[in-house]
C-alpha positions as CSV (number, residue, x, y, z in Angstrom):
1,X,-60.5,-3.9,-21.8
2,X,-62.4,-7.1,-20.9
3,X,-59.1,-8.9,-20.1
4,X,-58.1,-6.1,-17.8
5,X,-61.3,-6.2,-15.9
6,X,-61.1,-10.0,-15.6
7,X,-57.5,-9.8,-14.4
8,X,-58.4,-7.1,-11.8
9,X,-61.3,-9.3,-10.5
10,X,-59.1,-12.3,-10.3
11,X,-56.4,-10.3,-8.4
12,X,-59.0,-8.9,-5.9
13,X,-60.3,-12.4,-5.3
14,X,-56.8,-13.7,-4.6
15,X,-56.0,-10.9,-2.3
16,X,-59.3,-11.3,-0.4
17,X,-58.7,-15.0,0.1
18,X,-55.2,-14.3,1.5
19,X,-56.7,-12.6,4.6
20,X,-60.3,-13.9,4.5
21,X,-61.7,-11.1,6.7
22,X,-61.2,-7.5,7.5
23,X,-60.2,-8.6,11.0
24,X,-57.4,-10.6,9.5
25,X,-56.2,-7.5,7.6
26,X,-56.3,-5.6,10.8
27,X,-54.2,-8.1,12.6
28,X,-51.7,-8.1,9.7
29,X,-51.4,-4.3,9.9
30,X,-51.1,-4.3,13.7
31,X,-48.4,-7.0,13.6
32,X,-46.4,-5.0,11.1
33,X,-46.7,-1.9,13.3
34,X,-45.6,-3.8,16.3
35,X,-42.6,-5.1,14.4
36,X,-41.6,-1.6,13.3
37,X,-42.1,-0.2,16.8
38,X,-40.0,-3.0,18.4
39,X,-37.2,-2.5,15.9
40,X,-37.2,1.2,16.6
41,X,-37.0,0.6,20.4
42,X,-34.2,-1.9,19.9
43,X,-32.1,0.7,18.1
44,X,-32.5,3.7,20.4
């Protein structure tokens, strides 16, 4: 159980360092949404 908790904590730290801030996550999600919307408009 201790190994699972350690692994989960390390995974969370790695994911948090990828975006650094909540604002960064928001930009990533917005960018993905824009990409999908643009692709949908291109295929109308």
